[in-house]
KOLVOVEX-427163 format. One record per residue: residue number from 1; residue in one letter; x, y, z of N, C-alpha, C, CB in turn. Coordinates in Angstrom, 1 decimal. Each point is the difference from the previous one (the first is absolute). Glycine has a CB too. Layout:
sedren, lummi, nx, ny, nz, cax, cay, caz, cx, cy, cz, cbx, cby, cbz
NUM, a, X, Y, Z, X, Y, Z, X, Y, Z, X, Y, Z
...
END
This chain:
sedren, lummi, nx, ny, nz, cax, cay, caz, cx, cy, cz, cbx, cby, cbz
1, x, -16.9, 19.1, -1.9, 1.0, -1.1, -0.1, 1.4, 0.7, -0.3, -1.8, -1.6, -0.9
2, x, 2.8, 1.0, 1.4, 1.4, 0.5, -0.1, 0.8, -0.8, -1.0, -0.1, 1.0, 2.3
3, x, 1.1, -0.4, -2.9, 0.9, -0.7, -0.9, 1.4, 0.5, 0.3, -1.8, -0.3, -1.8
4, x, 2.8, -0.6, 1.8, 1.3, 0.4, 0.4, 0.7, 0.8, -1.1, 0.1, -2.0, 1.5
5, x, 0.7, 2.9, -1.1, 1.0, 0.6, -0.9, 1.4, -0.4, 0.6, -1.5, 2.0, -0.7
6, x, 2.5, -1.8, 0.0, 1.3, -0.5, 0.5, 1.0, 1.1, 0.4, -0.3, -1.9, -1.5
7, x, 1.1, 1.6, 2.5, 1.2, 0.8, 0.3, 1.0, -1.0, 0.5, -1.4, 2.1, 0.6
8, x, 2.7, -1.7, -0.7, 1.1, -0.8, 0.4, 0.3, 0.2, 1.5, 0.9, 0.0, -2.3
9, x, -0.6, -1.0, 3.0, 0.4, 0.1, 1.4, 1.1, -1.0, 0.2, -2.3, 0.8, 0.7
10, x, 3.2, -0.5, 0.2, 1.1, -1.0, 0.4, -0.5, -0.9, 1.1, 1.8, 1.6, -0.7
11, x, -1.5, -2.9, 0.6, -0.4, -0.9, 1.0, 0.7, -1.3, -0.1, -2.2, 1.0, 0.0
12, x, 2.1, -1.9, 1.0, 0.7, -1.3, -0.1, -0.6, -1.0, -0.9, 0.7, 0.5, 2.4
13, x, 0.1, -1.3, -3.1, -0.5, -1.1, -0.7, -0.1, -1.2, 0.8, 1.0, 0.9, -2.1
14, x, -1.3, -2.0, 1.6, -0.3, -1.2, 0.8, 1.2, -0.4, 0.9, -1.5, -0.8, -1.8
15, x, 2.7, 1.1, 1.4, 1.2, -0.3, 0.7, 0.3, 1.0, 1.1, 0.9, -1.3, -2.0
16, x, -1.7, 2.4, 2.1, 0.3, 1.1, 0.9, 0.9, 1.0, -0.6, -0.4, -1.6, 1.8
17, x, 0.8, 1.5, -3.0, 0.9, 1.0, -0.6, -0.9, 1.1, -0.6, 1.8, -1.8, -0.5
18, x, -1.3, 3.0, 0.5, -0.7, 1.2, -0.5, 0.0, 0.1, -1.5, 0.5, 1.1, 2.2
19, x, -1.6, -0.8, -2.7, -0.2, 0.2, -1.5, -1.1, 1.0, -0.2, 0.9, -2.3, -0.5
20, x, -1.0, 2.9, -0.7, -1.1, 0.8, -0.3, -1.2, -0.8, -0.3, 1.5, 1.8, -0.8
21, x, -2.7, -1.5, 1.3, -1.2, -0.8, -0.3, -1.1, 1.0, -0.3, 0.7, -1.9, 1.5
22, x, -1.7, 1.4, -2.1, -1.2, 0.8, -0.4, -1.0, -0.1, 1.2, 0.4, -0.3, -2.5
23, x, -0.8, 1.5, 2.9, -1.0, 0.1, 1.1, -1.3, 0.6, -0.6, 1.8, 0.2, 1.8
24, x, -2.9, -0.3, -1.2, -1.2, 0.5, -0.5, -0.5, 1.3, 0.7, -0.6, -2.3, -0.6
25, x, 0.0, 3.2, -0.2, -0.7, 1.1, 0.5, -1.4, -0.2, -0.6, 2.0, 1.6, 0.2
26, x, -3.0, -1.0, 0.3, -1.4, -0.2, -0.5, -0.5, 1.1, -0.8, -0.4, -1.4, 2.0
27, x, -0.2, 1.1, -3.2, -0.6, 0.9, -0.8, -1.4, -0.5, -0.4, 2.2, 0.8, -0.9
28, x, -3.1, 0.0, 0.6, -1.4, -0.4, -0.3, -0.1, -0.9, -1.2, -0.8, 2.1, 1.0
29, x, 0.0, -3.1, -0.9, -0.4, -0.9, -1.1, -1.5, -0.1, -0.1, 2.2, -1.3, 0.2
30, x, -2.9, 1.7, -1.2, -1.4, 0.1, -0.1, -0.7, -1.4, 0.1, 0.3, 2.0, -1.3
31, x, 0.2, -3.0, 0.6, -0.7, -1.3, 0.0, 1.0, -1.1, 0.1, -1.9, 1.0, -1.3
32, x, 1.5, -2.2, 1.8, 0.8, -1.2, 0.0, -0.2, -0.7, -1.3, -0.1, -0.2, 2.5
33, x, 1.1, -0.3, -3.1, -0.1, -0.7, -1.3, -0.7, -1.3, 0.2, 2.1, 1.1, -0.8
34, x, -2.4, -1.7, -0.4, -0.7, -1.3, 0.0, 0.6, -1.0, 0.9, -0.5, 0.4, -2.4
35, x, -0.3, -1.4, 2.9, 0.4, -1.0, 0.9, -0.5, 0.2, 1.4, 2.1, -0.3, -1.4
36, x, -2.2, 1.6, 1.8, -0.6, 0.3, 1.2, 0.8, -0.3, 1.2, -2.1, -0.3, -1.1
37, x, 1.5, 0.7, 2.3, 0.7, -0.1, 1.3, 0.2, -1.5, 0.3, -1.1, 2.1, 0.7
38, x, 0.3, -3.0, -1.1, 0.2, -1.4, 0.4, 1.3, -0.5, -0.6, -2.5, -0.4, 0.1
39, x, 2.7, 0.7, -1.4, 1.3, -0.5, -0.6, 1.2, 0.7, 0.5, -1.3, -0.5, -2.1
40, x, 1.2, 1.8, 2.4, 1.1, 0.8, 0.6, 0.3, -0.6, 1.3, -0.7, 2.1, -1.2
41, x, -0.3, -2.4, 2.0, 0.2, -0.6, 1.4, 0.7, -1.3, -0.1, -2.1, 1.2, 0.8
42, x, 1.7, -2.1, -1.8, 0.6, -1.3, -0.2, 1.4, 0.2, -0.3, -2.2, -1.0, -0.8
43, x, 2.6, 1.9, -0.1, 1.4, 0.2, -0.4, 0.8, 0.6, 1.2, -0.7, 0.3, -2.4
44, x, 0.1, 0.6, 3.1, 0.7, 0.5, 1.2, 0.2, -1.0, 1.1, -1.0, 2.2, -0.5
45, x, 0.0, -3.1, 0.7, 0.2, -1.1, 1.0, 1.1, -0.9, -0.5, -2.4, 0.2, 0.7
46, x, 2.5, -0.5, -2.0, 1.0, -0.9, -0.5, 1.4, 0.6, 0.2, -1.6, -0.8, -1.7
47, x, 1.7, 2.1, 1.5, 1.3, 0.6, 0.3, 0.4, -0.1, 1.5, -0.4, 1.6, -1.9
48, x, -0.5, -1.4, 2.8, 0.3, -0.1, 1.4, 0.3, -1.5, 0.4, -1.5, 2.0, 0.4
49, x, 1.0, -2.9, -1.1, 0.3, -1.4, 0.3, 1.3, -0.4, -0.6, -2.4, -0.5, 0.0
50, x, 2.9, 1.2, -0.9, 1.3, -0.3, -0.7, 1.0, 1.2, 0.2, -1.2, -1.4, -1.7
51, x, 1.4, 1.9, 2.9, 0.8, 1.1, 0.2, 1.5, -0.3, -0.3, -1.6, 0.8, 1.7
52, x, 2.1, -2.0, -1.5, 1.4, -0.3, -0.3, 0.2, -0.4, -1.4, 0.2, -0.7, 2.3
53, x, -1.2, 0.5, -3.1, 0.1, -0.3, -1.4, -1.1, 0.7, -0.8, 1.1, -2.3, 0.5
54, x, -1.1, 3.6, -0.6, -1.1, 0.8, -0.5, -0.2, 0.0, -1.5, 0.3, 1.4, 2.0
55, x, 0.5, -2.1, -2.7, 0.0, 0.0, -1.5, 0.4, 1.4, -0.5, -1.9, -1.7, 0.1
56, x, 1.1, 2.3, -1.0, 0.3, 1.3, -0.5, -0.3, 1.1, 0.9, -0.4, -0.9, -2.2
57, x, -0.3, 0.6, 3.3, -0.3, 1.1, 1.0, 1.2, 0.3, 0.9, -2.4, -0.8, 0.0
58, x, 2.2, 1.8, 0.9, 1.1, 0.4, 0.8, -0.5, 0.1, 1.5, 1.1, 1.3, -2.0
59, x, -0.2, -1.6, 2.9, -0.2, 0.2, 1.4, 1.1, 0.9, 0.5, -1.2, -2.3, 0.3
60, x, 0.9, 3.4, 0.3, 1.0, 0.9, 0.6, -0.4, 0.4, 1.4, 0.6, 0.8, -2.3
61, x, 0.5, -0.4, 3.0, -0.3, 0.5, 1.4, 0.7, 1.4, 0.1, -0.3, -2.4, 1.0
62, x, -0.2, 3.2, -0.1, 0.6, 1.3, 0.3, 1.2, -0.2, 0.9, -2.2, 1.2, -0.4
63, x, 2.9, -0.1, 0.6, 1.2, 0.0, 0.9, -0.5, -0.2, 1.4, 1.2, 1.6, -1.5
64, x, -2.3, -1.1, 1.9, -0.6, -0.2, 1.4, -0.2, -1.5, 0.3, -1.0, 2.3, -0.2
65, x, 0.5, -3.0, -0.8, -0.2, -1.4, 0.2, 1.3, -0.8, 0.1, -2.2, 0.2, -1.2
66, x, 3.1, 0.2, 0.3, 1.3, -0.6, 0.0, 0.7, 0.2, 1.4, 0.2, 0.4, -2.5
67, x, -0.4, 0.7, 3.1, 0.6, 0.3, 1.3, -0.6, -0.9, 1.1, 0.4, 2.4, -0.8
68, x, -1.7, -2.7, 0.6, -0.7, -0.9, 1.0, 0.6, -1.4, -0.1, -2.1, 1.4, -0.1
69, x, 2.4, -1.8, -1.1, 0.6, -1.3, -0.2, 1.4, -0.1, 0.5, -1.5, -0.4, -2.0
70, x, 2.3, 1.4, 1.6, 1.4, 0.1, 0.4, 0.9, -0.7, -1.0, -0.8, 0.0, 2.4
71, x, 2.0, -0.3, -2.0, 1.0, -0.6, -0.9, -0.4, -1.4, -0.4, 1.7, 1.4, 1.1
72, x, -1.8, -1.6, -2.4, -0.3, -1.3, -0.6, 1.2, -0.6, -0.6, -2.4, 0.6, -0.3
73, x, 3.6, 0.0, 0.4, 1.1, -0.6, -0.7, 0.5, -1.2, 0.9, 0.7, 2.3, -1.0
74, x, -0.1, -3.2, 0.3, 0.5, -1.2, 0.7, -1.0, -0.7, 0.8, 2.2, 1.0, 0.1
75, x, -3.5, -1.1, -0.7, -1.1, -0.8, 0.6, -0.5, 0.6, 1.4, 0.9, -2.0, -1.2
76, x, -0.7, 3.2, 1.4, -0.5, 0.6, 1.3, -1.4, 0.5, -0.3, 2.3, 0.7, 0.8
77, x, -3.2, -0.7, 0.2, -1.3, 0.5, 0.0, -0.9, -0.5, -1.1, 1.0, 2.0, 1.0
78, x, -0.8, -3.1, -1.5, -0.9, -0.6, -1.0, -1.3, -0.4, 0.5, 2.0, -0.8, -1.2
79, x, -2.0, 0.5, 2.5, -1.3, -0.3, 0.7, -0.9, 1.2, 0.0, 1.1, -1.7, 1.4
80, x, -0.6, 2.9, -1.2, -0.8, 1.2, 0.0, -0.5, 0.3, -1.4, 1.4, 0.9, 1.9
81, x, -0.6, -1.1, -2.9, -0.4, 0.2, -1.4, -1.2, -1.0, -0.3, 2.3, 0.8, -0.7
82, x, -2.1, -2.1, 1.1, -1.1, -1.0, -0.3, -1.2, 0.4, 0.8, 1.7, -1.8, -0.3
83, x, -1.6, 2.3, 1.5, -1.2, 0.4, 0.8, -0.7, 1.2, -0.7, 1.1, -0.8, 2.1
84, x, -0.4, 1.7, -2.7, -0.5, 1.1, -0.7, -0.8, -0.5, -1.2, 1.8, 1.5, 0.7
85, x, -1.2, -2.4, -1.5, -0.7, -0.5, -1.2, -1.2, -0.8, 0.3, 2.2, 0.0, -1.2
86, x, -2.2, -0.7, 2.3, -1.2, -0.8, 0.4, -1.1, 1.0, 0.4, 1.5, -1.9, 0.8
87, x, -1.1, 3.0, -0.1, -1.1, 1.0, 0.4, -0.7, 0.5, -1.3, 1.3, 0.6, 2.1
88, x, -0.5, -0.3, -3.1, -0.7, 0.5, -1.2, -0.7, -1.1, -0.7, 1.8, 1.6, -0.3
89, x, -1.2, -2.8, 0.1, -0.7, -1.1, -0.6, -1.3, -0.4, 0.6, 2.3, -0.8, -0.7
90, x, -2.3, 0.7, 2.0, -1.1, -0.5, 0.8, -1.1, 1.1, 0.3, 1.5, -1.7, 0.9
91, x, -1.3, 2.9, -1.3, -1.0, 1.1, 0.4, -1.3, -0.4, -0.6, 1.8, 1.7, 0.0
92, x, -2.9, -1.6, 0.9, -1.3, -0.3, -0.5, -1.0, 1.0, 0.6, 0.6, -2.4, -0.2
93, x, -0.2, 3.5, 0.9, -0.9, 0.9, 0.7, -0.5, 1.1, -1.0, 1.2, -0.4, 2.1
94, x, -1.7, -0.1, -3.3, -0.5, 1.0, -0.9, -1.4, 0.4, 0.4, 1.3, -1.0, -1.9
95, x, -1.6, 2.3, 1.9, -1.3, 0.5, 0.3, -0.2, 1.3, -0.9, 0.0, -0.9, 2.4
96, x, -1.2, 1.5, -2.2, -0.3, 1.2, -0.9, 1.0, 1.1, 0.2, -2.4, -0.7, 0.1
97, x, 2.9, 0.8, 1.1, 0.9, 1.2, 0.3, 1.4, -0.2, -0.7, -1.2, 0.3, 2.2
98, x, 1.7, -1.5, -2.2, 1.3, -0.2, -0.6, -0.1, -0.6, -1.4, 0.9, -0.4, 2.3
99, x, -2.0, -0.1, -2.7, -0.2, -0.6, -1.4, -1.3, 0.4, -0.6, 1.5, -1.9, 0.7
100, x, -1.8, 3.2, -0.9, -1.3, 0.4, -0.4, -0.4, -0.5, -1.4, 0.3, 2.0, 1.4
101, x, 0.7, -2.3, -2.3, -0.3, -0.5, -1.3, 0.1, -1.5, -0.2, 0.8, 2.2, -0.8
102, x, -0.5, -2.9, 1.9, 0.1, -1.5, 0.0, 1.2, -0.5, -0.8, -2.4, 0.0, 0.2
103, x, 3.5, 0.8, -0.3, 1.1, -0.5, -0.9, 1.1, -0.6, 0.8, -0.6, 1.8, -1.5
104, x, 0.5, -1.8, 2.8, 1.1, -0.6, 0.9, 1.4, 0.6, -0.4, -1.3, -2.1, 0.3
105, x, 1.3, 3.4, -0.3, 1.2, 0.7, -0.4, 0.7, 0.8, 1.1, -1.0, 0.2, -2.2
106, x, 0.5, -0.3, 3.5, 0.5, 0.7, 1.1, -0.2, -0.8, 1.3, -0.4, 2.2, -1.2
107, x, 1.4, -2.2, 2.0, -0.2, -0.6, 1.3, 0.8, 0.7, 1.1, -0.3, -2.2, -1.1
108, x, -0.1, 2.1, 2.3, 0.7, 0.7, 1.1, 0.2, -1.1, 1.1, -1.1, 2.3, -0.5
109, x, 2.3, -2.3, 1.1, 0.4, -1.0, 1.0, 1.1, 0.5, 0.9, -0.7, -1.8, -1.6
110, x, 0.9, 1.1, 2.7, 1.1, 0.4, 0.9, 1.2, -0.9, -0.3, -1.6, 0.7, 1.8
111, x, 2.8, -0.1, -1.8, 1.2, -0.8, -0.2, 1.1, 0.6, 0.9, -0.6, -0.6, -2.4
112, x, 1.2, -0.2, 3.3, 1.0, 0.5, 0.9, -0.4, 1.2, 0.8, 1.7, -0.9, -1.6
113, x, -3.0, 1.0, 1.9, -0.6, 1.1, 0.8, -0.3, 1.2, -0.8, 1.3, -0.9, 1.8
114, x, -1.1, 0.9, -3.1, -0.3, 1.1, -0.9, -1.2, -0.2, -0.8, 2.4, 0.5, -0.1
115, x, -3.2, 0.5, -0.1, -1.2, 0.0, -0.8, 0.4, 0.0, -1.5, -1.4, 1.1, 1.8
116, x, 1.1, -2.1, -2.6, 0.5, -0.1, -1.4, -1.2, -0.2, -1.0, 2.1, -1.0, 0.9
117, x, -1.8, 1.4, -2.1, -0.9, -0.2, -1.2, 0.7, -0.9, -1.0, -1.1, 2.2, 0.4
118, x, 0.3, -2.9, -1.2, 0.5, -0.5, -1.3, -1.0, 0.5, -1.0, 1.1, -2.1, 1.0
119, x, -0.7, 2.5, -2.2, -0.8, 0.6, -1.0, 0.4, -0.5, -1.4, -0.3, 2.0, 1.4
120, x, -0.7, -2.4, -2.2, 0.3, -0.5, -1.3, -0.4, 1.1, -1.0, -0.3, -2.4, 0.7
121, x, 1.2, 2.8, -1.6, -0.3, 1.0, -1.1, 0.2, -0.7, -1.3, 0.8, 1.9, 1.4
122, x, -1.5, -1.4, -2.4, 0.0, -0.6, -1.4, 0.7, 0.8, -1.0, -2.2, -1.1, 0.6
123, x, 3.2, 0.6, -1.2, 0.8, 0.7, -1.0, 0.0, -0.8, -1.4, 1.5, 0.9, 1.8
124, x, -1.2, -0.1, -2.8, 0.2, -0.7, -1.3, 1.3, -0.9, 0.1, -1.2, 1.9, -1.3
125, x, 1.5, -2.7, 0.3, 1.0, -1.0, 0.1, 1.4, 0.6, 0.1, -1.4, -1.5, -1.2
126, x, 1.6, 2.7, 0.7, 1.4, 0.6, 0.1, 0.1, 1.0, 1.2, 0.2, -0.2, -2.4
127, x, -1.3, 0.2, 3.3, 0.0, 0.8, 1.2, 0.1, 1.5, -0.2, 1.0, -1.9, 1.1
128, x, -1.4, 2.4, -2.2, 0.1, 1.5, -0.3, -1.3, 0.7, 0.2, 1.7, -0.5, -1.7
129, x, -2.8, -0.2, 1.9, -1.4, 0.6, 0.2, -0.9, -1.0, 0.6, 0.4, 1.6, -2.0
130, x, -1.6, -1.1, 2.4, -1.0, -0.9, 0.5, -0.5, -1.0, -1.0, -0.6, 1.7, 1.6
131, x, 0.1, -2.8, -1.2, -0.5, -1.0, -0.9, -1.4, 0.4, -0.5, 1.2, -1.8, 1.2
132, x, -1.4, 1.6, -2.5, -1.3, 0.3, -0.6, -1.1, -1.0, 0.4, 1.2, 1.1, -1.9
133, x, -0.8, -2.3, 2.3, -0.9, -1.0, 0.3, 0.6, -0.9, 1.2, -1.0, 0.0, -2.4
134, x, 0.8, 0.4, 3.6, 0.6, -0.8, 1.1, -0.5, -1.4, 0.1, 0.2, 2.1, 1.2
135, x, -1.3, -2.4, -1.8, -0.6, -1.4, 0.0, 0.7, -0.9, -1.0, -2.2, 0.9, 0.7
136, x, 3.1, -0.3, -1.6, 0.7, -0.8, -1.0, 1.4, -0.2, 0.4, -1.5, 0.9, -1.8
137, x, 1.9, -2.1, 2.2, 1.4, -0.3, 0.5, 1.0, 0.1, -1.1, -0.9, -1.4, 1.7
138, x, 0.5, 1.4, -3.0, 0.9, 0.1, -1.1, 0.4, 1.4, -0.3, -0.9, -2.1, -0.9
139, x, 0.2, 3.1, 1.4, 0.3, 1.4, -0.2, 0.2, 0.8, 1.3, -1.2, -0.1, -2.2
140, x, 1.3, -0.7, 3.3, 0.1, 0.7, 1.3, 1.1, -0.7, 0.8, -2.4, 0.6, 0.0
141, x, 3.3, 0.3, 0.6, 1.0, -0.4, 1.0, -0.5, 0.5, 1.3, 1.9, -0.1, -1.7
142, x, -2.1, -0.8, 2.7, -0.4, 0.4, 1.3, 1.2, 0.3, 0.8, -2.1, -1.3, -0.1
143, x, 2.1, 2.4, 0.9, 1.1, 0.3, 0.9, -0.6, 0.1, 1.4, 1.3, 1.3, -1.8
144, x, -0.9, -2.3, 2.6, -0.4, 0.0, 1.4, 1.0, 0.6, 0.9, -1.3, -2.1, -0.4
145, x, 0.9, 3.2, 1.0, 1.0, 0.8, 0.9, -0.4, -0.2, 1.4, 0.4, 1.7, -1.8
146, x, 0.6, -2.1, 2.7, -0.2, -0.2, 1.4, 0.6, 1.2, 0.7, 0.0, -2.5, -0.2
147, x, -0.7, 3.3, 1.0, 0.5, 1.2, 0.6, -0.6, 0.2, 1.4, 0.3, 1.0, -2.3
148, x, 0.4, -0.2, 3.1, -0.5, 0.4, 1.3, -1.0, 1.1, -0.3, 2.1, -0.6, 1.2
149, x, -3.2, 0.7, -0.3, -1.0, 1.0, -0.2, 0.6, 1.4, 0.1, -1.7, -1.6, 0.9
150, x, 2.6, 1.8, 0.0, 0.6, 1.3, 0.1, 0.9, 0.4, -1.1, -0.1, -0.3, 2.4
151, x, 0.3, -0.5, -3.4, 0.8, 0.3, -1.2, -0.8, 0.6, -1.1, 1.6, -1.8, 0.6
152, x, -2.9, 1.8, -0.5, -0.9, 0.4, -1.1, 0.2, 1.5, -0.3, -1.6, -1.7, 0.7
END
């Protein structure tokens, strides 16, 4: 099982403006905390259903995804952004290869002809370390990152 560690990366915010955001790298985690995969999956699905109002969670995209959307200033290309969010929200192709632990924390899809991923990582509430209990929404902030596969 993997657990995220943090590093800072620059990327666009919801308005397409650049800011520093926290991205995930993977480090080993021996066991999943109480609540199990079913609860983690439920919370991850909730985040994907609420991408535009994620509560205490975060949704970020990489520069490669922002380039696929293009300029969103002055109401340009909002249809592309909506299409991207629908692709993440509606993803249901979970199988043993992409979701071996049943947590619904990773998806792969095509957007604007590019092979893309979305990935959910679990952090403590101040985003300084991995969450001790990803099944507990009161001590976990989920970060959903949307990226092109070639950006990994």
